[in-house]
NUSEDREN-540323 format. One record per residue (C-alpha): residue in one letter; x, z, y negated. Coordinates in nm, 2 decimals, decimal comma. Example, Ala and Ser with C-alpha at 12.3 -4.5 7.8 and 13.67 -1.06 7.14 Angstrom:
<atoms>
<'a'; <1,23; 0,78; 0,45>>
<'s'; <1,37; 0,71; 0,11>>
</atoms>
This chain:
<atoms>
<'x'; <0,00; 0,00; 0,00>>
<'x'; <0,29; 0,09; -0,24>>
<'x'; <0,46; -0,24; -0,15>>
<'x'; <0,14; -0,44; -0,24>>
<'x'; <0,12; -0,25; -0,57>>
<'x'; <0,48; -0,34; -0,65>>
<'x'; <0,42; -0,71; -0,57>>
<'x'; <0,13; -0,71; -0,81>>
<'x'; <0,35; -0,56; -1,08>>
<'x'; <0,62; -0,82; -1,03>>
<'x'; <0,37; -1,10; -1,03>>
<'x'; <0,22; -0,97; -1,35>>
<'x'; <0,56; -0,95; -1,52>>
<'x'; <0,65; -1,30; -1,41>>
<'x'; <0,32; -1,44; -1,55>>
<'x'; <0,38; -1,27; -1,88>>
<'x'; <0,73; -1,42; -1,90>>
<'x'; <0,60; -1,77; -1,82>>
<'x'; <0,33; -1,74; -2,08>>
<'x'; <0,59; -1,63; -2,33>>
<'x'; <0,81; -1,93; -2,24>>
<'x'; <0,52; -2,16; -2,29>>
<'x'; <0,47; -2,01; -2,64>>
<'x'; <0,83; -2,06; -2,72>>
<'x'; <0,83; -2,42; -2,61>>
<'x'; <0,51; -2,49; -2,81>>
<'x'; <0,67; -2,34; -3,12>>
<'x'; <0,96; -2,59; -3,12>>
<'x'; <0,76; -2,91; -3,07>>
<'x'; <0,81; -2,99; -3,44>>
<'x'; <1,18; -3,03; -3,40>>
<'x'; <1,14; -3,40; -3,28>>
<'x'; <1,30; -3,32; -2,94>>
<'x'; <1,28; -3,64; -2,73>>
<'x'; <1,19; -3,65; -2,36>>
<'x'; <1,47; -3,77; -2,13>>
<'x'; <1,29; -4,09; -2,05>>
<'x'; <1,17; -4,17; -2,40>>
<'x'; <1,28; -4,51; -2,55>>
<'x'; <1,58; -4,51; -2,78>>
<'x'; <1,57; -4,79; -3,04>>
<'x'; <1,90; -4,98; -3,06>>
<'x'; <2,03; -5,25; -3,30>>
<'x'; <2,27; -5,52; -3,16>>
<'x'; <2,62; -5,54; -3,31>>
<'x'; <2,65; -5,91; -3,25>>
<'x'; <2,93; -5,87; -3,00>>
<'x'; <2,73; -5,93; -2,68>>
<'x'; <2,97; -5,75; -2,43>>
<'x'; <2,99; -5,45; -2,65>>
<'x'; <2,61; -5,44; -2,68>>
<'x'; <2,59; -5,46; -2,30>>
<'x'; <2,79; -5,15; -2,23>>
<'x'; <2,62; -4,97; -2,52>>
<'x'; <2,28; -5,02; -2,37>>
<'x'; <2,17; -5,29; -2,61>>
<'x'; <2,34; -5,19; -2,93>>
<'x'; <2,39; -4,90; -3,17>>
<'x'; <2,13; -4,63; -3,12>>
<'x'; <1,91; -4,58; -3,43>>
<'x'; <1,88; -4,23; -3,58>>
<'x'; <2,16; -4,09; -3,36>>
<'x'; <2,50; -3,94; -3,40>>
<'x'; <2,77; -4,18; -3,26>>
<'x'; <3,14; -4,08; -3,22>>
<'x'; <3,44; -4,31; -3,20>>
<'x'; <3,79; -4,19; -3,12>>
<'x'; <4,12; -4,35; -3,06>>
<'x'; <4,48; -4,38; -3,18>>
<'x'; <4,60; -4,54; -3,50>>
<'x'; <4,55; -4,92; -3,50>>
<'x'; <4,31; -4,92; -3,20>>
<'x'; <4,03; -5,09; -3,39>>
<'x'; <3,80; -4,80; -3,45>>
<'x'; <3,72; -4,87; -3,82>>
<'x'; <3,68; -5,25; -3,75>>
<'x'; <3,43; -5,17; -3,47>>
<'x'; <3,24; -4,94; -3,70>>
<'x'; <3,22; -5,21; -3,97>>
<'x'; <3,07; -5,44; -3,70>>
<'x'; <2,80; -5,18; -3,65>>
<'x'; <2,72; -5,21; -4,02>>
<'x'; <2,71; -5,59; -3,99>>
<'x'; <2,47; -5,57; -3,70>>
<'x'; <2,23; -5,35; -3,90>>
<'x'; <2,23; -5,58; -4,20>>
<'x'; <2,17; -5,89; -3,98>>
<'x'; <1,89; -5,71; -3,80>>
<'x'; <1,70; -5,61; -4,11>>
<'x'; <1,74; -5,76; -4,46>>
<'x'; <1,67; -5,42; -4,62>>
<'x'; <1,92; -5,22; -4,41>>
<'x'; <2,20; -5,04; -4,60>>
<'x'; <2,54; -4,95; -4,48>>
<'x'; <2,73; -4,66; -4,65>>
<'x'; <3,10; -4,64; -4,57>>
<'x'; <3,25; -4,30; -4,65>>
<'x'; <3,63; -4,36; -4,65>>
<'x'; <3,79; -4,02; -4,67>>
<'x'; <4,12; -4,17; -4,56>>
<'x'; <4,10; -4,41; -4,86>>
<'x'; <4,23; -4,69; -4,64>>
<'x'; <3,97; -4,97; -4,70>>
<'x'; <3,82; -5,16; -4,99>>
<'x'; <3,51; -5,35; -5,06>>
<'x'; <3,67; -5,69; -5,02>>
<'x'; <3,79; -5,60; -4,67>>
<'x'; <3,43; -5,49; -4,58>>
<'x'; <3,30; -5,82; -4,71>>
<'x'; <3,57; -6,01; -4,52>>
<'x'; <3,46; -5,84; -4,20>>
<'x'; <3,10; -5,95; -4,26>>
<'x'; <2,93; -5,68; -4,47>>
<'x'; <2,68; -5,79; -4,74>>
<'x'; <2,82; -5,65; -5,07>>
<'x'; <2,47; -5,61; -5,21>>
<'x'; <2,37; -5,38; -4,92>>
<'x'; <2,70; -5,19; -4,87>>
<'x'; <2,81; -4,88; -5,05>>
<'x'; <3,17; -4,77; -5,03>>
<'x'; <3,27; -4,42; -5,11>>
<'x'; <3,65; -4,40; -5,11>>
<'x'; <3,78; -4,06; -5,21>>
<'x'; <3,88; -3,72; -5,08>>
<'x'; <3,57; -3,52; -5,02>>
<'x'; <3,47; -3,22; -4,81>>
<'x'; <3,25; -3,18; -4,51>>
<'x'; <2,99; -3,02; -4,74>>
<'x'; <3,00; -3,33; -4,96>>
<'x'; <2,93; -3,54; -4,65>>
<'x'; <2,62; -3,34; -4,58>>
<'x'; <2,51; -3,38; -4,95>>
<'x'; <2,56; -3,75; -4,94>>
<'x'; <2,35; -3,79; -4,62>>
<'x'; <2,09; -3,56; -4,78>>
<'x'; <2,08; -3,79; -5,08>>
<'x'; <2,05; -4,10; -4,86>>
<'x'; <1,75; -3,96; -4,67>>
<'x'; <1,59; -3,83; -4,99>>
<'x'; <1,62; -4,18; -5,14>>
<'x'; <1,46; -4,34; -4,83>>
<'x'; <1,16; -4,10; -4,84>>
<'x'; <1,09; -4,14; -5,21>>
<'x'; <1,11; -4,52; -5,18>>
<'x'; <0,90; -4,55; -4,87>>
<'x'; <1,19; -4,67; -4,66>>
<'x'; <1,18; -4,43; -4,36>>
<'x'; <1,13; -4,72; -4,12>>
<'x'; <1,43; -4,92; -4,25>>
<'x'; <1,75; -4,87; -4,05>>
<'x'; <2,04; -4,72; -4,24>>
<'x'; <2,39; -4,66; -4,11>>
<'x'; <2,65; -4,42; -4,24>>
<'x'; <3,02; -4,45; -4,14>>
<'x'; <3,23; -4,13; -4,18>>
<'x'; <3,60; -4,23; -4,16>>
<'x'; <3,73; -4,00; -4,06>>
<'x'; <3,62; -3,65; -3,96>>
<'x'; <3,97; -3,56; -3,86>>
<'x'; <4,10; -3,57; -4,22>>
<'x'; <3,80; -3,43; -4,39>>
<'x'; <3,86; -3,08; -4,52>>
<'x'; <3,60; -2,80; -4,57>>
<'x'; <3,54; -2,65; -4,91>>
<'x'; <3,68; -2,32; -4,79>>
<'x'; <4,00; -2,47; -4,65>>
<'x'; <4,07; -2,63; -4,99>>
<'x'; <4,04; -2,30; -5,16>>
<'x'; <4,23; -2,09; -4,90>>
<'x'; <4,57; -1,96; -4,99>>
<'x'; <4,67; -1,89; -4,63>>
<'x'; <4,62; -2,11; -4,33>>
<'x'; <4,55; -1,82; -4,10>>
<'x'; <4,23; -1,74; -4,30>>
<'x'; <4,07; -2,07; -4,22>>
<'x'; <4,17; -2,12; -3,86>>
<'x'; <3,88; -2,27; -3,67>>
<'x'; <3,69; -2,33; -4,00>>
<'x'; <3,69; -2,71; -3,95>>
<'x'; <3,50; -2,69; -3,61>>
<'x'; <3,27; -2,42; -3,73>>
<'x'; <3,16; -2,61; -4,04>>
<'x'; <3,13; -2,93; -3,84>>
<'x'; <2,90; -2,77; -3,59>>
<'x'; <2,69; -2,61; -3,86>>
<'x'; <2,64; -2,94; -4,04>>
<'x'; <2,57; -3,13; -3,72>>
<'x'; <2,31; -2,88; -3,61>>
<'x'; <2,12; -2,95; -3,93>>
<'x'; <2,17; -3,32; -3,95>>
<'x'; <2,10; -3,44; -3,60>>
<'x'; <1,72; -3,38; -3,60>>
<'x'; <1,69; -3,50; -3,96>>
<'x'; <1,86; -3,84; -3,91>>
<'x'; <1,65; -3,90; -3,61>>
<'x'; <1,33; -3,88; -3,81>>
<'x'; <1,48; -4,08; -4,10>>
<'x'; <1,62; -4,37; -3,89>>
<'x'; <1,97; -4,31; -4,02>>
<'x'; <2,26; -4,36; -3,77>>
<'x'; <2,57; -4,15; -3,84>>
<'x'; <2,89; -4,29; -3,70>>
<'x'; <3,18; -4,04; -3,70>>
<'x'; <3,53; -4,18; -3,66>>
<'x'; <3,79; -3,94; -3,51>>
<'x'; <4,17; -3,95; -3,48>>
<'x'; <4,36; -3,84; -3,18>>
<'x'; <4,62; -3,56; -3,22>>
<'x'; <4,89; -3,43; -2,99>>
<'x'; <4,80; -3,13; -2,78>>
<'x'; <5,01; -2,82; -2,83>>
<'x'; <5,02; -2,63; -2,50>>
<'x'; <5,17; -2,28; -2,53>>
<'x'; <5,13; -2,21; -2,16>>
<'x'; <5,11; -2,52; -1,94>>
<'x'; <5,00; -2,30; -1,64>>
<'x'; <4,70; -2,16; -1,82>>
<'x'; <4,35; -2,29; -1,73>>
<'x'; <4,27; -2,59; -1,96>>
<'x'; <3,94; -2,62; -2,14>>
<'x'; <3,70; -2,91; -2,06>>
<'x'; <3,78; -3,14; -2,34>>
<'x'; <3,80; -3,51; -2,41>>
<'x'; <4,16; -3,62; -2,32>>
<'x'; <4,31; -3,95; -2,41>>
<'x'; <4,63; -3,95; -2,22>>
<'x'; <4,81; -3,64; -2,10>>
<'x'; <4,93; -3,52; -2,44>>
<'x'; <4,65; -3,62; -2,68>>
<'x'; <4,29; -3,51; -2,75>>
<'x'; <4,02; -3,59; -3,00>>
<'x'; <3,96; -3,37; -3,30>>
<'x'; <3,64; -3,18; -3,38>>
<'x'; <3,66; -2,95; -3,08>>
<'x'; <3,36; -2,92; -2,85>>
<'x'; <3,12; -3,02; -3,13>>
<'x'; <3,21; -3,39; -3,11>>
<'x'; <3,22; -3,38; -2,73>>
<'x'; <2,86; -3,25; -2,68>>
<'x'; <2,67; -3,35; -2,99>>
<'x'; <2,69; -3,73; -3,01>>
<'x'; <2,44; -3,96; -2,84>>
<'x'; <2,73; -4,17; -2,74>>
<'x'; <3,10; -4,14; -2,77>>
<'x'; <3,36; -4,41; -2,71>>
<'x'; <3,74; -4,43; -2,70>>
<'x'; <3,94; -4,73; -2,82>>
<'x'; <4,29; -4,83; -2,71>>
<'x'; <4,51; -5,11; -2,83>>
<'x'; <4,59; -5,34; -2,54>>
<'x'; <4,83; -5,58; -2,70>>
<'x'; <4,83; -5,89; -2,92>>
<'x'; <4,63; -6,20; -2,83>>
<'x'; <4,80; -6,53; -2,76>>
<'x'; <4,82; -6,70; -3,10>>
<'x'; <4,94; -7,03; -2,95>>
<'x'; <4,64; -7,05; -2,72>>
<'x'; <4,37; -6,89; -2,94>>
<'x'; <4,48; -6,99; -3,29>>
<'x'; <4,40; -6,64; -3,42>>
<'x'; <4,61; -6,34; -3,49>>
<'x'; <4,48; -6,01; -3,36>>
<'x'; <4,48; -5,79; -3,06>>
<'x'; <4,27; -5,67; -2,76>>
<'x'; <4,11; -5,33; -2,79>>
<'x'; <3,98; -5,15; -2,49>>
<'x'; <3,65; -4,97; -2,55>>
<'x'; <3,51; -4,72; -2,31>>
<'x'; <3,20; -4,51; -2,36>>
<'x'; <3,29; -4,19; -2,20>>
<'x'; <2,96; -4,05; -2,30>>
<'x'; <2,65; -4,27; -2,33>>
<'x'; <2,29; -4,16; -2,28>>
<'x'; <2,16; -4,52; -2,30>>
<'x'; <2,37; -4,69; -2,03>>
<'x'; <2,48; -4,54; -1,70>>
<'x'; <2,80; -4,72; -1,59>>
<'x'; <3,09; -4,59; -1,81>>
<'x'; <3,30; -4,90; -1,77>>
<'x'; <3,59; -5,00; -2,00>>
<'x'; <3,57; -5,34; -2,17>>
<'x'; <3,82; -5,53; -2,38>>
<'x'; <3,70; -5,67; -2,71>>
<'x'; <3,91; -5,92; -2,91>>
<'x'; <3,98; -5,83; -3,27>>
<'x'; <4,08; -6,10; -3,52>>
<'x'; <4,27; -5,94; -3,81>>
<'x'; <4,10; -6,17; -4,06>>
<'x'; <3,74; -6,16; -3,95>>
<'x'; <3,70; -5,86; -3,72>>
<'x'; <3,56; -5,85; -3,37>>
<'x'; <3,51; -6,19; -3,21>>
<'x'; <3,21; -6,25; -2,99>>
<'x'; <3,34; -6,58; -2,85>>
<'x'; <3,70; -6,47; -2,78>>
<'x'; <3,56; -6,15; -2,62>>
<'x'; <3,35; -6,36; -2,39>>
<'x'; <3,65; -6,59; -2,31>>
<'x'; <3,87; -6,29; -2,24>>
<'x'; <3,61; -6,15; -1,99>>
<'x'; <3,59; -6,49; -1,81>>
<'x'; <3,97; -6,52; -1,80>>
<'x'; <4,02; -6,17; -1,67>>
<'x'; <3,75; -6,22; -1,41>>
<'x'; <3,93; -6,54; -1,28>>
<'x'; <3,66; -6,77; -1,42>>
<'x'; <3,91; -7,04; -1,50>>
<'x'; <4,08; -7,26; -1,24>>
<'x'; <4,46; -7,29; -1,25>>
<'x'; <4,68; -7,59; -1,32>>
<'x'; <4,81; -7,79; -1,61>>
<'x'; <4,45; -7,86; -1,70>>
<'x'; <4,19; -7,60; -1,64>>
<'x'; <3,82; -7,59; -1,58>>
<'x'; <3,53; -7,35; -1,57>>
<'x'; <3,45; -7,20; -1,23>>
<'x'; <3,10; -7,34; -1,25>>
<'x'; <3,20; -7,67; -1,41>>
<'x'; <3,51; -7,78; -1,21>>
<'x'; <3,46; -8,15; -1,27>>
<'x'; <3,54; -8,11; -1,64>>
<'x'; <3,91; -8,06; -1,71>>
<'x'; <4,05; -7,94; -2,04>>
<'x'; <4,35; -7,78; -2,21>>
<'x'; <4,30; -7,41; -2,28>>
<'x'; <4,39; -7,44; -2,64>>
<'x'; <4,09; -7,68; -2,69>>
<'x'; <3,83; -7,44; -2,55>>
<'x'; <3,70; -7,31; -2,89>>
<'x'; <3,65; -7,66; -3,02>>
<'x'; <3,47; -7,77; -2,70>>
<'x'; <3,25; -7,47; -2,72>>
<'x'; <3,16; -7,56; -3,08>>
<'x'; <3,10; -7,93; -3,03>>
<'x'; <3,00; -7,99; -2,67>>
<'x'; <2,65; -7,87; -2,58>>
<'x'; <2,70; -7,91; -2,20>>
<'x'; <3,03; -7,72; -2,21>>
<'x'; <2,88; -7,44; -2,42>>
<'x'; <2,59; -7,41; -2,18>>
<'x'; <2,82; -7,38; -1,88>>
<'x'; <3,05; -7,14; -2,06>>
<'x'; <2,75; -6,91; -2,15>>
<'x'; <2,62; -6,93; -1,79>>
<'x'; <2,96; -6,82; -1,65>>
<'x'; <2,99; -6,55; -1,91>>
<'x'; <2,64; -6,42; -1,81>>
<'x'; <2,74; -6,41; -1,45>>
<'x'; <3,05; -6,21; -1,52>>
<'x'; <2,86; -5,98; -1,75>>
<'x'; <2,60; -5,92; -1,48>>
<'x'; <2,86; -5,75; -1,27>>
<'x'; <2,89; -5,48; -1,55>>
<'x'; <2,51; -5,46; -1,58>>
<'x'; <2,43; -5,42; -1,21>>
<'x'; <2,40; -5,04; -1,21>>
<'x'; <2,21; -5,01; -1,54>>
<'x'; <1,87; -4,84; -1,47>>
<'x'; <1,74; -4,88; -1,82>>
<'x'; <1,54; -5,18; -1,92>>
<'x'; <1,43; -5,08; -2,27>>
<'x'; <1,24; -5,26; -2,54>>
<'x'; <1,52; -5,31; -2,79>>
<'x'; <1,29; -5,40; -3,08>>
<'x'; <1,24; -5,15; -3,36>>
<'x'; <0,87; -5,10; -3,45>>
<'x'; <0,81; -5,17; -3,81>>
<'x'; <0,54; -4,97; -3,99>>
<'x'; <0,31; -5,20; -4,20>>
<'x'; <0,14; -4,91; -4,37>>
<'x'; <0,23; -4,85; -4,73>>
<'x'; <0,10; -4,55; -4,92>>
<'x'; <0,11; -4,46; -5,28>>
<'x'; <0,17; -4,08; -5,21>>
<'x'; <0,41; -3,91; -4,98>>
<'x'; <0,27; -3,84; -4,63>>
<'x'; <0,28; -3,50; -4,47>>
<'x'; <0,57; -3,61; -4,26>>
<'x'; <0,76; -3,72; -4,56>>
<'x'; <0,69; -3,40; -4,75>>
<'x'; <0,80; -3,20; -4,45>>
<'x'; <1,12; -3,40; -4,42>>
<'x'; <1,20; -3,34; -4,79>>
<'x'; <1,16; -2,97; -4,74>>
<'x'; <1,41; -2,98; -4,45>>
<'x'; <1,66; -3,16; -4,67>>
<'x'; <1,67; -2,86; -4,91>>
<'x'; <1,86; -2,66; -4,65>>
<'x'; <2,13; -2,91; -4,58>>
<'x'; <2,47; -2,91; -4,76>>
<'x'; <2,60; -2,68; -5,02>>
<'x'; <2,76; -2,91; -5,28>>
<'x'; <2,65; -3,20; -5,48>>
<'x'; <2,80; -3,55; -5,51>>
<'x'; <2,71; -3,76; -5,81>>
<'x'; <2,88; -4,09; -5,69>>
<'x'; <2,60; -4,20; -5,47>>
<'x'; <2,38; -4,46; -5,64>>
<'x'; <2,16; -4,64; -5,39>>
<'x'; <1,95; -4,80; -5,66>>
<'x'; <2,23; -5,02; -5,78>>
<'x'; <2,43; -5,13; -5,48>>
<'x'; <2,48; -5,48; -5,62>>
</atoms>
């Protein structure tokens, strides 16, 4: 009898706990937490192979991280993301925050950006300033009825961005760990907001050498890039991003054969919630114009043994047609049959990468046709959330006069 009474008490306590858990879950529904199987909107970059391993393109309204060594193509790839956004929607804006002060507007234009829809902020600013800039961007979108328009912000780079406290500190010891703590605080605030506002935040990171005081001590689970390097940002930039890719310079391209000067960069998404196989790809970068879709395709075909050997070569699926390798780009541009066979062969090689992809998403972003004269409840709520983000102001952001 006593045992039955005890079982009833345990069951009652368990039911109370479950009821309390339901209440907790209901209370956080307003945080825009997505189900694991919900569709994620993506915008193509224009580099087909890159889009393939990214799950269709750059995720909209998400935090994206890119890390790699100097000269590995991170910044150029990030600019390609901006180009993709601007091609996708004529209203899309790209904001490039160049903390390293290593790029100018002409370079962005050369790489394909529309100068009228691109804002470059090139100066030393703090993490708190970054938060304020993004706050201003979202506020602008809300007030101008542009929440449905895709915007993209490039932060180049997180690694060299100081915190306000670190700039004011007199001793390094007093701000140890301040960078990661501030980054985590800001990201916790921004991630749910950018999702609602359709703003993608791309954070570029640098690699730094690991300092190991005790090589026999247990090592933390961190993103390693080689045995003696790791990404900056601590655990924040390992766990928070929707996807995270590494880039690595794989050597110069053959100028005599291609007629371009550049290099191959290996990109691997070590974390990607939109595409399962985390396979490395090599993308061809032209120093003059940025990432090349054609030469990336050609490189994949070549590495996959899609060309026959000999003084004259041919496509694996078009063996009756012989050509010199240096003529391939001209043939692709001028010969419709050759271009069709080339694309068919590329699609075949690309399919080997796509085989294990379980996602088949609708990649189109739904556009809202509704225009209201007053702010909606959602817009007002989003504005109120913005009030709690960032601690400093930045007067250099003028989205009204980009041109």
